[in-house]
HTML snippet that shows the backbone in 3Dmol.js (N, CA, C, O; Angstrom):
<script src="https://3Dmol.org/build/3Dmol-min.js"></script>
<div id="view" style="width:600px;height:400px;position:relative"></div>
<script>
const pdb = `
ATOM      1  N   MET A   1     -18.854  14.134  -1.417  1.00  0.00           N
ATOM      2  CA  MET A   1     -19.851  13.098  -1.621  1.00  0.00           C
ATOM      3  C   MET A   1     -20.663  13.428  -2.859  1.00  0.00           C
ATOM      4  O   MET A   1     -20.973  14.590  -3.122  1.00  0.00           O
ATOM      5  N   ASN A   2     -20.998  12.417  -3.599  1.00  0.00           N
ATOM      6  CA  ASN A   2     -21.794  12.580  -4.800  1.00  0.00           C
ATOM      7  C   ASN A   2     -23.263  12.716  -4.406  1.00  0.00           C
ATOM      8  O   ASN A   2     -23.932  11.718  -4.139  1.00  0.00           O
ATOM      9  N   LEU A   3     -23.766  13.951  -4.370  1.00  0.00           N
ATOM     10  CA  LEU A   3     -25.125  14.184  -3.892  1.00  0.00           C
ATOM     11  C   LEU A   3     -26.180  13.658  -4.843  1.00  0.00           C
ATOM     12  O   LEU A   3     -27.275  13.305  -4.405  1.00  0.00           O
ATOM     13  N   SER A   4     -25.881  13.595  -6.144  1.00  0.00           N
ATOM     14  CA  SER A   4     -26.877  13.042  -7.068  1.00  0.00           C
ATOM     15  C   SER A   4     -27.107  11.558  -6.780  1.00  0.00           C
ATOM     16  O   SER A   4     -28.228  11.068  -6.914  1.00  0.00           O
ATOM     17  N   PHE A   5     -26.072  10.856  -6.393  1.00  0.00           N
ATOM     18  CA  PHE A   5     -26.216   9.445  -6.028  1.00  0.00           C
ATOM     19  C   PHE A   5     -27.048   9.314  -4.759  1.00  0.00           C
ATOM     20  O   PHE A   5     -27.894   8.426  -4.658  1.00  0.00           O
ATOM     21  N   LEU A   6     -26.815  10.183  -3.805  1.00  0.00           N
ATOM     22  CA  LEU A   6     -27.576  10.137  -2.558  1.00  0.00           C
ATOM     23  C   LEU A   6     -29.048  10.457  -2.799  1.00  0.00           C
ATOM     24  O   LEU A   6     -29.916   9.805  -2.218  1.00  0.00           O
ATOM     25  N   THR A   7     -29.348  11.436  -3.636  1.00  0.00           N
ATOM     26  CA  THR A   7     -30.751  11.777  -3.901  1.00  0.00           C
ATOM     27  C   THR A   7     -31.453  10.660  -4.661  1.00  0.00           C
ATOM     28  O   THR A   7     -32.646  10.437  -4.461  1.00  0.00           O
ATOM     29  N   HIS A   8     -30.737   9.961  -5.524  1.00  0.00           N
ATOM     30  CA  HIS A   8     -31.322   8.797  -6.189  1.00  0.00           C
ATOM     31  C   HIS A   8     -31.656   7.722  -5.153  1.00  0.00           C
ATOM     32  O   HIS A   8     -32.693   7.066  -5.246  1.00  0.00           O
ATOM     33  N   THR A   9     -30.804   7.552  -4.200  1.00  0.00           N
ATOM     34  CA  THR A   9     -31.009   6.554  -3.154  1.00  0.00           C
ATOM     35  C   THR A   9     -32.229   6.901  -2.293  1.00  0.00           C
ATOM     36  O   THR A   9     -32.898   6.005  -1.779  1.00  0.00           O
ATOM     37  N   LEU A  10     -32.518   8.186  -2.137  1.00  0.00           N
ATOM     38  CA  LEU A  10     -33.669   8.583  -1.317  1.00  0.00           C
ATOM     39  C   LEU A  10     -34.985   8.076  -1.894  1.00  0.00           C
ATOM     40  O   LEU A  10     -35.902   7.760  -1.136  1.00  0.00           O
ATOM     41  N   SER A  11     -35.102   7.990  -3.226  1.00  0.00           N
ATOM     42  CA  SER A  11     -36.338   7.442  -3.798  1.00  0.00           C
ATOM     43  C   SER A  11     -36.481   5.968  -3.468  1.00  0.00           C
ATOM     44  O   SER A  11     -37.591   5.488  -3.238  1.00  0.00           O
ATOM     45  N   GLU A  12     -35.383   5.252  -3.443  1.00  0.00           N
ATOM     46  CA  GLU A  12     -35.435   3.834  -3.073  1.00  0.00           C
ATOM     47  C   GLU A  12     -35.783   3.660  -1.601  1.00  0.00           C
ATOM     48  O   GLU A  12     -36.497   2.731  -1.222  1.00  0.00           O
ATOM     49  N   ILE A  13     -35.277   4.554  -0.792  1.00  0.00           N
ATOM     50  CA  ILE A  13     -35.596   4.519   0.633  1.00  0.00           C
ATOM     51  C   ILE A  13     -37.055   4.895   0.849  1.00  0.00           C
ATOM     52  O   ILE A  13     -37.737   4.304   1.687  1.00  0.00           O
ATOM     53  N   GLY A  14     -37.532   5.879   0.093  1.00  0.00           N
ATOM     54  CA  GLY A  14     -38.946   6.253   0.166  1.00  0.00           C
ATOM     55  C   GLY A  14     -39.857   5.103  -0.235  1.00  0.00           C
ATOM     56  O   GLY A  14     -40.926   4.916   0.345  1.00  0.00           O
ATOM     57  N   PHE A  15     -39.427   4.335  -1.231  1.00  0.00           N
ATOM     58  CA  PHE A  15     -40.179   3.153  -1.642  1.00  0.00           C
ATOM     59  C   PHE A  15     -40.292   2.165  -0.481  1.00  0.00           C
ATOM     60  O   PHE A  15     -41.373   1.640  -0.216  1.00  0.00           O
ATOM     61  N   ALA A  16     -39.193   1.912   0.203  1.00  0.00           N
ATOM     62  CA  ALA A  16     -39.221   0.988   1.339  1.00  0.00           C
ATOM     63  C   ALA A  16     -40.142   1.513   2.436  1.00  0.00           C
ATOM     64  O   ALA A  16     -40.890   0.746   3.042  1.00  0.00           O
ATOM     65  N   GLY A  17     -40.087   2.806   2.690  1.00  0.00           N
ATOM     66  CA  GLY A  17     -40.973   3.393   3.693  1.00  0.00           C
ATOM     67  C   GLY A  17     -42.434   3.301   3.289  1.00  0.00           C
ATOM     68  O   GLY A  17     -43.301   3.019   4.116  1.00  0.00           O
ATOM     69  N   GLY A  18     -42.700   3.543   2.008  1.00  0.00           N
ATOM     70  CA  GLY A  18     -44.067   3.415   1.513  1.00  0.00           C
ATOM     71  C   GLY A  18     -44.563   1.983   1.593  1.00  0.00           C
ATOM     72  O   GLY A  18     -45.721   1.742   1.933  1.00  0.00           O
ATOM     73  N   ALA A  19     -43.700   1.038   1.284  1.00  0.00           N
ATOM     74  CA  ALA A  19     -44.066  -0.374   1.368  1.00  0.00           C
ATOM     75  C   ALA A  19     -44.344  -0.773   2.816  1.00  0.00           C
ATOM     76  O   ALA A  19     -45.278  -1.526   3.090  1.00  0.00           O
ATOM     77  N   PHE A  20     -43.529  -0.263   3.739  1.00  0.00           N
ATOM     78  CA  PHE A  20     -43.773  -0.540   5.149  1.00  0.00           C
ATOM     79  C   PHE A  20     -45.106   0.057   5.582  1.00  0.00           C
ATOM     80  O   PHE A  20     -45.862  -0.570   6.324  1.00  0.00           O
ATOM     81  N   ALA A  21     -45.391   1.266   5.118  1.00  0.00           N
ATOM     82  CA  ALA A  21     -46.652   1.916   5.478  1.00  0.00           C
ATOM     83  C   ALA A  21     -47.850   1.129   4.956  1.00  0.00           C
ATOM     84  O   ALA A  21     -48.851   0.988   5.658  1.00  0.00           O
ATOM     85  N   VAL A  22     -47.756   0.615   3.732  1.00  0.00           N
ATOM     86  CA  VAL A  22     -48.836  -0.216   3.189  1.00  0.00           C
ATOM     87  C   VAL A  22     -49.012  -1.457   4.064  1.00  0.00           C
ATOM     88  O   VAL A  22     -50.136  -1.836   4.395  1.00  0.00           O
ATOM     89  N   PHE A  23     -47.909  -2.079   4.433  1.00  0.00           N
ATOM     90  CA  PHE A  23     -47.951  -3.265   5.283  1.00  0.00           C
ATOM     91  C   PHE A  23     -48.565  -2.946   6.655  1.00  0.00           C
ATOM     92  O   PHE A  23     -49.368  -3.721   7.175  1.00  0.00           O
ATOM     93  N   ALA A  24     -48.186  -1.813   7.229  1.00  0.00           N
ATOM     94  CA  ALA A  24     -48.644  -1.456   8.580  1.00  0.00           C
ATOM     95  C   ALA A  24     -50.016  -0.789   8.590  1.00  0.00           C
ATOM     96  O   ALA A  24     -50.609  -0.612   9.654  1.00  0.00           O
ATOM     97  N   GLY A  25     -50.527  -0.416   7.411  1.00  0.00           N
ATOM     98  CA  GLY A  25     -51.817   0.258   7.360  1.00  0.00           C
ATOM     99  C   GLY A  25     -51.733   1.753   7.626  1.00  0.00           C
ATOM    100  O   GLY A  25     -52.739   2.373   7.972  1.00  0.00           O
ATOM    101  N   TRP A  26     -50.566   2.336   7.474  1.00  0.00           N
ATOM    102  CA  TRP A  26     -50.352   3.771   7.670  1.00  0.00           C
ATOM    103  C   TRP A  26     -50.507   4.505   6.351  1.00  0.00           C
ATOM    104  O   TRP A  26     -50.524   3.880   5.291  1.00  0.00           O
ATOM    105  N   PRO A  27     -50.621   5.843   6.406  1.00  0.00           N
ATOM    106  CA  PRO A  27     -50.516   6.624   5.171  1.00  0.00           C
ATOM    107  C   PRO A  27     -49.109   6.471   4.573  1.00  0.00           C
ATOM    108  O   PRO A  27     -48.116   6.476   5.300  1.00  0.00           O
ATOM    109  N   VAL A  28     -49.039   6.339   3.275  1.00  0.00           N
ATOM    110  CA  VAL A  28     -47.763   6.075   2.602  1.00  0.00           C
ATOM    111  C   VAL A  28     -46.751   7.182   2.869  1.00  0.00           C
ATOM    112  O   VAL A  28     -45.570   6.903   3.075  1.00  0.00           O
ATOM    113  N   LEU A  29     -47.195   8.419   2.867  1.00  0.00           N
ATOM    114  CA  LEU A  29     -46.281   9.543   3.089  1.00  0.00           C
ATOM    115  C   LEU A  29     -45.610   9.448   4.455  1.00  0.00           C
ATOM    116  O   LEU A  29     -44.432   9.781   4.585  1.00  0.00           O
ATOM    117  N   ASN A  30     -46.332   9.004   5.463  1.00  0.00           N
ATOM    118  CA  ASN A  30     -45.739   8.868   6.807  1.00  0.00           C
ATOM    119  C   ASN A  30     -44.622   7.836   6.825  1.00  0.00           C
ATOM    120  O   ASN A  30     -43.578   8.059   7.438  1.00  0.00           O
ATOM    121  N   GLY A  31     -44.834   6.720   6.163  1.00  0.00           N
ATOM    122  CA  GLY A  31     -43.785   5.699   6.090  1.00  0.00           C
ATOM    123  C   GLY A  31     -42.576   6.193   5.325  1.00  0.00           C
ATOM    124  O   GLY A  31     -41.436   5.918   5.697  1.00  0.00           O
ATOM    125  N   MET A  32     -42.833   6.926   4.249  1.00  0.00           N
ATOM    126  CA  MET A  32     -41.736   7.462   3.443  1.00  0.00           C
ATOM    127  C   MET A  32     -40.884   8.438   4.263  1.00  0.00           C
ATOM    128  O   MET A  32     -39.656   8.371   4.230  1.00  0.00           O
ATOM    129  N   ILE A  33     -41.521   9.319   4.977  1.00  0.00           N
ATOM    130  CA  ILE A  33     -40.795  10.299   5.797  1.00  0.00           C
ATOM    131  C   ILE A  33     -40.025   9.602   6.908  1.00  0.00           C
ATOM    132  O   ILE A  33     -38.869   9.940   7.164  1.00  0.00           O
ATOM    133  N   LEU A  34     -40.649   8.635   7.570  1.00  0.00           N
ATOM    134  CA  LEU A  34     -39.984   7.907   8.654  1.00  0.00           C
ATOM    135  C   LEU A  34     -38.729   7.200   8.156  1.00  0.00           C
ATOM    136  O   LEU A  34     -37.665   7.336   8.759  1.00  0.00           O
ATOM    137  N   PHE A  35     -38.839   6.450   7.068  1.00  0.00           N
ATOM    138  CA  PHE A  35     -37.689   5.704   6.567  1.00  0.00           C
ATOM    139  C   PHE A  35     -36.603   6.629   6.031  1.00  0.00           C
ATOM    140  O   PHE A  35     -35.417   6.335   6.178  1.00  0.00           O
ATOM    141  N   THR A  36     -36.989   7.737   5.415  1.00  0.00           N
ATOM    142  CA  THR A  36     -35.990   8.679   4.909  1.00  0.00           C
ATOM    143  C   THR A  36     -35.197   9.296   6.047  1.00  0.00           C
ATOM    144  O   THR A  36     -33.979   9.451   5.951  1.00  0.00           O
ATOM    145  N   MET A  37     -35.885   9.648   7.124  1.00  0.00           N
ATOM    146  CA  MET A  37     -35.182  10.221   8.274  1.00  0.00           C
ATOM    147  C   MET A  37     -34.263   9.190   8.935  1.00  0.00           C
ATOM    148  O   MET A  37     -33.122   9.500   9.279  1.00  0.00           O
ATOM    149  N   LEU A  38     -34.761   7.970   9.109  1.00  0.00           N
ATOM    150  CA  LEU A  38     -33.930   6.927   9.724  1.00  0.00           C
ATOM    151  C   LEU A  38     -32.707   6.599   8.867  1.00  0.00           C
ATOM    152  O   LEU A  38     -31.613   6.386   9.391  1.00  0.00           O
ATOM    153  N   SER A  39     -32.896   6.561   7.568  1.00  0.00           N
ATOM    154  CA  SER A  39     -31.769   6.227   6.692  1.00  0.00           C
ATOM    155  C   SER A  39     -30.732   7.335   6.652  1.00  0.00           C
ATOM    156  O   SER A  39     -29.539   7.057   6.526  1.00  0.00           O
ATOM    157  N   SER A  40     -31.160   8.577   6.755  1.00  0.00           N
ATOM    158  CA  SER A  40     -30.180   9.666   6.759  1.00  0.00           C
ATOM    159  C   SER A  40     -29.299   9.591   8.006  1.00  0.00           C
ATOM    160  O   SER A  40     -28.101   9.866   7.945  1.00  0.00           O
ATOM    161  N   ILE A  41     -29.893   9.220   9.120  1.00  0.00           N
ATOM    162  CA  ILE A  41     -29.109   9.031  10.343  1.00  0.00           C
ATOM    163  C   ILE A  41     -28.159   7.846  10.181  1.00  0.00           C
ATOM    164  O   ILE A  41     -26.999   7.913  10.585  1.00  0.00           O
ATOM    165  N   LEU A  42     -28.656   6.768   9.591  1.00  0.00           N
ATOM    166  CA  LEU A  42     -27.841   5.577   9.374  1.00  0.00           C
ATOM    167  C   LEU A  42     -26.650   5.866   8.464  1.00  0.00           C
ATOM    168  O   LEU A  42     -25.525   5.467   8.765  1.00  0.00           O
ATOM    169  N   VAL A  43     -26.894   6.558   7.354  1.00  0.00           N
ATOM    170  CA  VAL A  43     -25.801   6.889   6.432  1.00  0.00           C
ATOM    171  C   VAL A  43     -24.789   7.793   7.110  1.00  0.00           C
ATOM    172  O   VAL A  43     -23.584   7.601   6.947  1.00  0.00           O
ATOM    173  N   ARG A  44     -25.250   8.760   7.859  1.00  0.00           N
ATOM    174  CA  ARG A  44     -24.347   9.687   8.540  1.00  0.00           C
ATOM    175  C   ARG A  44     -23.474   8.964   9.563  1.00  0.00           C
ATOM    176  O   ARG A  44     -22.273   9.223   9.648  1.00  0.00           O
ATOM    177  N   GLN A  45     -24.062   8.075  10.325  1.00  0.00           N
ATOM    178  CA  GLN A  45     -23.305   7.366  11.362  1.00  0.00           C
ATOM    179  C   GLN A  45     -22.300   6.383  10.775  1.00  0.00           C
ATOM    180  O   GLN A  45     -21.223   6.181  11.336  1.00  0.00           O
ATOM    181  N   MET A  46     -22.650   5.775   9.651  1.00  0.00           N
ATOM    182  CA  MET A  46     -21.783   4.761   9.063  1.00  0.00           C
ATOM    183  C   MET A  46     -20.699   5.339   8.152  1.00  0.00           C
ATOM    184  O   MET A  46     -19.731   4.651   7.829  1.00  0.00           O
ATOM    185  N   SER A  47     -20.853   6.588   7.739  1.00  0.00           N
ATOM    186  CA  SER A  47     -19.900   7.141   6.772  1.00  0.00           C
ATOM    187  C   SER A  47     -19.098   8.290   7.359  1.00  0.00           C
ATOM    188  O   SER A  47     -19.044   9.378   6.785  1.00  0.00           O
ATOM    189  N   ILE A  48     -18.488   8.049   8.483  1.00  0.00           N
ATOM    190  CA  ILE A  48     -17.650   9.060   9.118  1.00  0.00           C
ATOM    191  C   ILE A  48     -16.473   9.398   8.207  1.00  0.00           C
ATOM    192  O   ILE A  48     -16.142  10.572   8.036  1.00  0.00           O
ATOM    193  N   LYS A  49     -15.840   8.388   7.625  1.00  0.00           N
ATOM    194  CA  LYS A  49     -14.727   8.626   6.708  1.00  0.00           C
ATOM    195  C   LYS A  49     -15.272   8.949   5.327  1.00  0.00           C
ATOM    196  O   LYS A  49     -16.160   8.259   4.826  1.00  0.00           O
ATOM    197  N   GLU A  50     -14.744   9.986   4.718  1.00  0.00           N
ATOM    198  CA  GLU A  50     -15.232  10.400   3.406  1.00  0.00           C
ATOM    199  C   GLU A  50     -15.044   9.324   2.347  1.00  0.00           C
ATOM    200  O   GLU A  50     -15.847   9.226   1.420  1.00  0.00           O
ATOM    201  N   SER A  51     -14.005   8.524   2.469  1.00  0.00           N
ATOM    202  CA  SER A  51     -13.733   7.486   1.477  1.00  0.00           C
ATOM    203  C   SER A  51     -14.774   6.363   1.502  1.00  0.00           C
ATOM    204  O   SER A  51     -14.878   5.602   0.540  1.00  0.00           O
ATOM    205  N   ARG A  52     -15.536   6.251   2.575  1.00  0.00           N
ATOM    206  CA  ARG A  52     -16.541   5.190   2.706  1.00  0.00           C
ATOM    207  C   ARG A  52     -17.942   5.633   2.341  1.00  0.00           C
ATOM    208  O   ARG A  52     -18.847   4.799   2.302  1.00  0.00           O
ATOM    209  N   ARG A  53     -18.161   6.912   2.072  1.00  0.00           N
ATOM    210  CA  ARG A  53     -19.530   7.425   1.921  1.00  0.00           C
ATOM    211  C   ARG A  53     -20.294   6.797   0.771  1.00  0.00           C
ATOM    212  O   ARG A  53     -21.458   6.431   0.937  1.00  0.00           O
ATOM    213  N   GLU A  54     -19.679   6.664  -0.375  1.00  0.00           N
ATOM    214  CA  GLU A  54     -20.404   6.088  -1.513  1.00  0.00           C
ATOM    215  C   GLU A  54     -20.666   4.605  -1.308  1.00  0.00           C
ATOM    216  O   GLU A  54     -21.712   4.104  -1.720  1.00  0.00           O
ATOM    217  N   ALA A  55     -19.745   3.900  -0.685  1.00  0.00           N
ATOM    218  CA  ALA A  55     -19.967   2.480  -0.399  1.00  0.00           C
ATOM    219  C   ALA A  55     -21.108   2.307   0.601  1.00  0.00           C
ATOM    220  O   ALA A  55     -21.934   1.406   0.459  1.00  0.00           O
ATOM    221  N   VAL A  56     -21.148   3.163   1.601  1.00  0.00           N
ATOM    222  CA  VAL A  56     -22.225   3.102   2.591  1.00  0.00           C
ATOM    223  C   VAL A  56     -23.558   3.430   1.935  1.00  0.00           C
ATOM    224  O   VAL A  56     -24.559   2.770   2.210  1.00  0.00           O
ATOM    225  N   THR A  57     -23.585   4.443   1.070  1.00  0.00           N
ATOM    226  CA  THR A  57     -24.811   4.808   0.366  1.00  0.00           C
ATOM    227  C   THR A  57     -25.299   3.647  -0.489  1.00  0.00           C
ATOM    228  O   THR A  57     -26.499   3.379  -0.536  1.00  0.00           O
ATOM    229  N   SER A  58     -24.394   2.959  -1.162  1.00  0.00           N
ATOM    230  CA  SER A  58     -24.770   1.797  -1.977  1.00  0.00           C
ATOM    231  C   SER A  58     -25.341   0.680  -1.111  1.00  0.00           C
ATOM    232  O   SER A  58     -26.346   0.067  -1.470  1.00  0.00           O
ATOM    233  N   ALA A  59     -24.713   0.417   0.010  1.00  0.00           N
ATOM    234  CA  ALA A  59     -25.183  -0.646   0.899  1.00  0.00           C
ATOM    235  C   ALA A  59     -26.557  -0.310   1.481  1.00  0.00           C
ATOM    236  O   ALA A  59     -27.426  -1.178   1.568  1.00  0.00           O
ATOM    237  N   VAL A  60     -26.751   0.935   1.873  1.00  0.00           N
ATOM    238  CA  VAL A  60     -28.040   1.355   2.425  1.00  0.00           C
ATOM    239  C   VAL A  60     -29.116   1.274   1.349  1.00  0.00           C
ATOM    240  O   VAL A  60     -30.243   0.868   1.632  1.00  0.00           O
ATOM    241  N   SER A  61     -28.784   1.655   0.122  1.00  0.00           N
ATOM    242  CA  SER A  61     -29.721   1.564  -0.994  1.00  0.00           C
ATOM    243  C   SER A  61     -30.174   0.129  -1.205  1.00  0.00           C
ATOM    244  O   SER A  61     -31.369  -0.138  -1.329  1.00  0.00           O
ATOM    245  N   ALA A  62     -29.225  -0.791  -1.245  1.00  0.00           N
ATOM    246  CA  ALA A  62     -29.562  -2.202  -1.439  1.00  0.00           C
ATOM    247  C   ALA A  62     -30.397  -2.738  -0.277  1.00  0.00           C
ATOM    248  O   ALA A  62     -31.345  -3.494  -0.491  1.00  0.00           O
ATOM    249  N   LEU A  63     -30.054  -2.353   0.937  1.00  0.00           N
ATOM    250  CA  LEU A  63     -30.798  -2.787   2.110  1.00  0.00           C
ATOM    251  C   LEU A  63     -32.254  -2.339   2.031  1.00  0.00           C
ATOM    252  O   LEU A  63     -33.166  -3.131   2.268  1.00  0.00           O
ATOM    253  N   PHE A  64     -32.468  -1.071   1.699  1.00  0.00           N
ATOM    254  CA  PHE A  64     -33.828  -0.552   1.702  1.00  0.00           C
ATOM    255  C   PHE A  64     -34.652  -1.044   0.520  1.00  0.00           C
ATOM    256  O   PHE A  64     -35.865  -1.197   0.655  1.00  0.00           O
ATOM    257  N   ILE A  65     -34.040  -1.297  -0.633  1.00  0.00           N
ATOM    258  CA  ILE A  65     -34.778  -1.922  -1.733  1.00  0.00           C
ATOM    259  C   ILE A  65     -35.237  -3.311  -1.308  1.00  0.00           C
ATOM    260  O   ILE A  65     -36.376  -3.702  -1.562  1.00  0.00           O
ATOM    261  N   GLY A  66     -34.350  -4.047  -0.663  1.00  0.00           N
ATOM    262  CA  GLY A  66     -34.714  -5.372  -0.164  1.00  0.00           C
ATOM    263  C   GLY A  66     -35.828  -5.313   0.864  1.00  0.00           C
ATOM    264  O   GLY A  66     -36.743  -6.137   0.838  1.00  0.00           O
ATOM    265  N   LEU A  67     -35.760  -4.345   1.770  1.00  0.00           N
ATOM    266  CA  LEU A  67     -36.823  -4.191   2.762  1.00  0.00           C
ATOM    267  C   LEU A  67     -38.155  -3.840   2.108  1.00  0.00           C
ATOM    268  O   LEU A  67     -39.205  -4.337   2.517  1.00  0.00           O
ATOM    269  N   GLY A  68     -38.106  -2.980   1.087  1.00  0.00           N
ATOM    270  CA  GLY A  68     -39.330  -2.616   0.382  1.00  0.00           C
ATOM    271  C   GLY A  68     -39.987  -3.818  -0.269  1.00  0.00           C
ATOM    272  O   GLY A  68     -41.201  -3.997  -0.166  1.00  0.00           O
ATOM    273  N   ILE A  69     -39.202  -4.633  -0.930  1.00  0.00           N
ATOM    274  CA  ILE A  69     -39.736  -5.849  -1.558  1.00  0.00           C
ATOM    275  C   ILE A  69     -40.256  -6.813  -0.492  1.00  0.00           C
ATOM    276  O   ILE A  69     -41.294  -7.448  -0.675  1.00  0.00           O
ATOM    277  N   PHE A  70     -39.539  -6.915   0.604  1.00  0.00           N
ATOM    278  CA  PHE A  70     -39.964  -7.781   1.705  1.00  0.00           C
ATOM    279  C   PHE A  70     -41.317  -7.348   2.263  1.00  0.00           C
ATOM    280  O   PHE A  70     -42.208  -8.179   2.440  1.00  0.00           O
ATOM    281  N   PHE A  71     -41.478  -6.050   2.541  1.00  0.00           N
ATOM    282  CA  PHE A  71     -42.741  -5.562   3.096  1.00  0.00           C
ATOM    283  C   PHE A  71     -43.886  -5.721   2.106  1.00  0.00           C
ATOM    284  O   PHE A  71     -45.010  -6.021   2.508  1.00  0.00           O
ATOM    285  N   LEU A  72     -43.618  -5.523   0.805  1.00  0.00           N
ATOM    286  CA  LEU A  72     -44.671  -5.720  -0.186  1.00  0.00           C
ATOM    287  C   LEU A  72     -45.077  -7.187  -0.278  1.00  0.00           C
ATOM    288  O   LEU A  72     -46.249  -7.498  -0.490  1.00  0.00           O
ATOM    289  N   SER A  73     -44.120  -8.077  -0.120  1.00  0.00           N
ATOM    290  CA  SER A  73     -44.451  -9.499  -0.190  1.00  0.00           C
ATOM    291  C   SER A  73     -45.288  -9.939   1.015  1.00  0.00           C
ATOM    292  O   SER A  73     -46.076 -10.878   0.904  1.00  0.00           O
ATOM    293  N   LEU A  74     -45.129  -9.283   2.145  1.00  0.00           N
ATOM    294  CA  LEU A  74     -45.912  -9.612   3.337  1.00  0.00           C
ATOM    295  C   LEU A  74     -47.310  -9.005   3.313  1.00  0.00           C
ATOM    296  O   LEU A  74     -48.220  -9.506   3.972  1.00  0.00           O
ATOM    297  N   SER A  75     -47.477  -7.933   2.559  1.00  0.00           N
ATOM    298  CA  SER A  75     -48.742  -7.204   2.546  1.00  0.00           C
ATOM    299  C   SER A  75     -49.708  -7.811   1.543  1.00  0.00           C
ATOM    300  O   SER A  75     -49.318  -8.228   0.453  1.00  0.00           O
ATOM    301  N   SER A  76     -50.958  -7.851   1.927  1.00  0.00           N
ATOM    302  CA  SER A  76     -51.994  -8.330   1.011  1.00  0.00           C
ATOM    303  C   SER A  76     -52.771  -7.162   0.408  1.00  0.00           C
ATOM    304  O   SER A  76     -53.749  -7.373  -0.309  1.00  0.00           O
ATOM    305  N   LYS A  77     -52.348  -5.946   0.691  1.00  0.00           N
ATOM    306  CA  LYS A  77     -53.050  -4.749   0.222  1.00  0.00           C
ATOM    307  C   LYS A  77     -52.491  -4.292  -1.116  1.00  0.00           C
ATOM    308  O   LYS A  77     -51.443  -4.764  -1.555  1.00  0.00           O
ATOM    309  N   ASN A  78     -53.192  -3.376  -1.756  1.00  0.00           N
ATOM    310  CA  ASN A  78     -52.745  -2.800  -3.018  1.00  0.00           C
ATOM    311  C   ASN A  78     -51.502  -1.950  -2.768  1.00  0.00           C
ATOM    312  O   ASN A  78     -51.532  -1.029  -1.952  1.00  0.00           O
ATOM    313  N   ALA A  79     -50.429  -2.252  -3.457  1.00  0.00           N
ATOM    314  CA  ALA A  79     -49.152  -1.595  -3.215  1.00  0.00           C
ATOM    315  C   ALA A  79     -48.819  -0.555  -4.272  1.00  0.00           C
ATOM    316  O   ALA A  79     -47.664  -0.142  -4.375  1.00  0.00           O
ATOM    317  N   SER A  80     -49.795  -0.119  -5.063  1.00  0.00           N
ATOM    318  CA  SER A  80     -49.495   0.816  -6.153  1.00  0.00           C
ATOM    319  C   SER A  80     -48.947   2.140  -5.637  1.00  0.00           C
ATOM    320  O   SER A  80     -48.103   2.751  -6.293  1.00  0.00           O
ATOM    321  N   SER A  81     -49.407   2.593  -4.482  1.00  0.00           N
ATOM    322  CA  SER A  81     -48.906   3.870  -3.962  1.00  0.00           C
ATOM    323  C   SER A  81     -47.440   3.770  -3.556  1.00  0.00           C
ATOM    324  O   SER A  81     -46.691   4.732  -3.729  1.00  0.00           O
ATOM    325  N   ALA A  82     -47.021   2.646  -3.028  1.00  0.00           N
ATOM    326  CA  ALA A  82     -45.609   2.470  -2.673  1.00  0.00           C
ATOM    327  C   ALA A  82     -44.749   2.364  -3.930  1.00  0.00           C
ATOM    328  O   ALA A  82     -43.649   2.914  -3.978  1.00  0.00           O
ATOM    329  N   ILE A  83     -45.238   1.668  -4.934  1.00  0.00           N
ATOM    330  CA  ILE A  83     -44.489   1.519  -6.184  1.00  0.00           C
ATOM    331  C   ILE A  83     -44.411   2.844  -6.925  1.00  0.00           C
ATOM    332  O   ILE A  83     -43.414   3.117  -7.594  1.00  0.00           O
ATOM    333  N   ASN A  84     -45.454   3.678  -6.817  1.00  0.00           N
ATOM    334  CA  ASN A  84     -45.436   5.002  -7.446  1.00  0.00           C
ATOM    335  C   ASN A  84     -44.296   5.860  -6.909  1.00  0.00           C
ATOM    336  O   ASN A  84     -43.736   6.669  -7.649  1.00  0.00           O
ATOM    337  N   ILE A  85     -43.949   5.700  -5.655  1.00  0.00           N
ATOM    338  CA  ILE A  85     -42.825   6.446  -5.082  1.00  0.00           C
ATOM    339  C   ILE A  85     -41.532   6.048  -5.767  1.00  0.00           C
ATOM    340  O   ILE A  85     -40.711   6.906  -6.095  1.00  0.00           O
ATOM    341  N   LEU A  86     -41.345   4.768  -5.983  1.00  0.00           N
ATOM    342  CA  LEU A  86     -40.110   4.281  -6.596  1.00  0.00           C
ATOM    343  C   LEU A  86     -39.930   4.811  -8.014  1.00  0.00           C
ATOM    344  O   LEU A  86     -38.816   5.145  -8.417  1.00  0.00           O
ATOM    345  N   PHE A  87     -41.020   4.888  -8.771  1.00  0.00           N
ATOM    346  CA  PHE A  87     -40.919   5.298 -10.162  1.00  0.00           C
ATOM    347  C   PHE A  87     -41.267   6.769 -10.400  1.00  0.00           C
ATOM    348  O   PHE A  87     -41.242   7.223 -11.544  1.00  0.00           O
ATOM    349  N   GLY A  88     -41.583   7.507  -9.365  1.00  0.00           N
ATOM    350  CA  GLY A  88     -41.716   8.946  -9.472  1.00  0.00           C
ATOM    351  C   GLY A  88     -43.077   9.489  -9.808  1.00  0.00           C
ATOM    352  O   GLY A  88     -43.188  10.664 -10.156  1.00  0.00           O
ATOM    353  N   GLU A  89     -44.112   8.697  -9.724  1.00  0.00           N
ATOM    354  CA  GLU A  89     -45.445   9.210  -9.973  1.00  0.00           C
ATOM    355  C   GLU A  89     -45.939   9.912  -8.714  1.00  0.00           C
ATOM    356  O   GLU A  89     -45.645   9.464  -7.606  1.00  0.00           O
ATOM    357  N   ARG A  90     -46.672  10.988  -8.864  1.00  0.00           N
ATOM    358  CA  ARG A  90     -47.036  11.820  -7.705  1.00  0.00           C
ATOM    359  C   ARG A  90     -48.449  11.597  -7.206  1.00  0.00           C
ATOM    360  O   ARG A  90     -49.181  12.567  -7.006  1.00  0.00           O
ATOM    361  N   ARG A  91     -48.846  10.395  -7.005  1.00  0.00           N
ATOM    362  CA  ARG A  91     -50.157  10.123  -6.401  1.00  0.00           C
ATOM    363  C   ARG A  91     -49.931   9.633  -4.987  1.00  0.00           C
ATOM    364  O   ARG A  91     -49.124   8.731  -4.759  1.00  0.00           O
ATOM    365  N   TRP A  92     -50.630  10.215  -4.045  1.00  0.00           N
ATOM    366  CA  TRP A  92     -50.492   9.816  -2.641  1.00  0.00           C
ATOM    367  C   TRP A  92     -51.827   9.251  -2.174  1.00  0.00           C
ATOM    368  O   TRP A  92     -52.556   9.914  -1.436  1.00  0.00           O
ATOM    369  N   ASP A  93     -52.150   8.046  -2.590  1.00  0.00           N
ATOM    370  CA  ASP A  93     -53.406   7.407  -2.204  1.00  0.00           C
ATOM    371  C   ASP A  93     -53.444   7.096  -0.739  1.00  0.00           C
ATOM    372  O   ASP A  93     -54.434   6.554  -0.247  1.00  0.00           O
TER     373      ASP A  93
END
`;
const viewer = $3Dmol.createViewer("view");
viewer.addModel(pdb, "pdb");
viewer.setStyle({}, {cartoon: {color: "spectrum"}});
viewer.zoomTo();
viewer.render();
</script>
């Protein structure tokens, strides 16, 4: 499995978790950790065959980017902390 691709996907998953946390009123780090753990289980369960792992990682990446945008669109709060996760800035407001 291409681990660099998977680690890139983790930032997108962290963004979705941060966006959910902003929507739910939680600390952003908690949402990021929750979504990262759930997605790792999801990728593991869906990619039993080695030939499917990169396709599953791509699908999970797209799903979580979509969820992140969805949660930000529902939230009326400042989403800069969730967006900072996506682009790599280290502020945890």
